[in-house]
N, C-alpha and C positions, 0 to 999 in steps of 0.2 A: 058057927058064928054067921051073922048075916053079911050081905054086901057092905063094904066100907061106906059109912056115912060121912067120914072125914077124909079129906086129901090135904096132905102137907106138901107144899111146893117149897123146895130148898136147895141147897148145894153142899157138897162136901166141904168140911173145914169151916163151916159157918157156925160161929158160937151161938148166935141167936137161934139158929135151926136146931142145934143140940139141946138148948133150953126149951124150945117149943116141943120137940119130940118127947121130952121128959113129961110135960104137962099133958100132951095129947095121950101118950101111952097110959098114964095113970088114969085119966078121966075115961078113956075107952075101956080100960080094964074094970074099973069100978062099975061102969053102966052096961057092961056086956056088949059094947060096940066094937067095931074094927076100924082101922084107918089104913091108908096107904100113903107111902111117901114117893114123890116124884122129884128127880133132880132137874132143875131147870137148866143145867148145863148140857143135858142130853138132847135138848130140843131148841134150836134157834128161836122159834117162834115164842116159846115159853121164856126163854132168856130176855128176849126183847120185852115181853109183857110184864114179867115179874122181877127181873134182874136187880132193880134197886130196891125192891121192897121184901126180899126174902127174910125170913120165912112167911109165906102166904098160906093161910088155912081157909079151906072151903069147907062147909057143912051142907050136907044135901045138895051139892052142886051150886051153891051161892057162896060168894066171898064172905068171909066171916072176920078175919083179923090178918094183919101183917105186922112184921117186925117182933111183936110179942104176942103171946096167947095169954089171955086172961082166963084163969081156971073156972071161976064162977060163971062167966059169961059162956064159956063153952059147955059147961054142964047144963046151963039153962037152955041153950040151943038144941041139946041133945035129949033134953026131958020131954 
């Protein structure tokens, strides 16, 4: 598998993060892509930057979505 193109910034116990993870995992599996998940709680700078917007999704290093992941939009970004 290639280097992850998708990054999910979230936190443990976040139901929106759980929902986002399901969509991201499905899309990445379908398209042969990989993703990485980073907890904002592990880094004070990330917590300040994204704490109120988790989950936050980046594609190819650019912010893509926050709070919810739109499956069709994510597929298009990875196409």
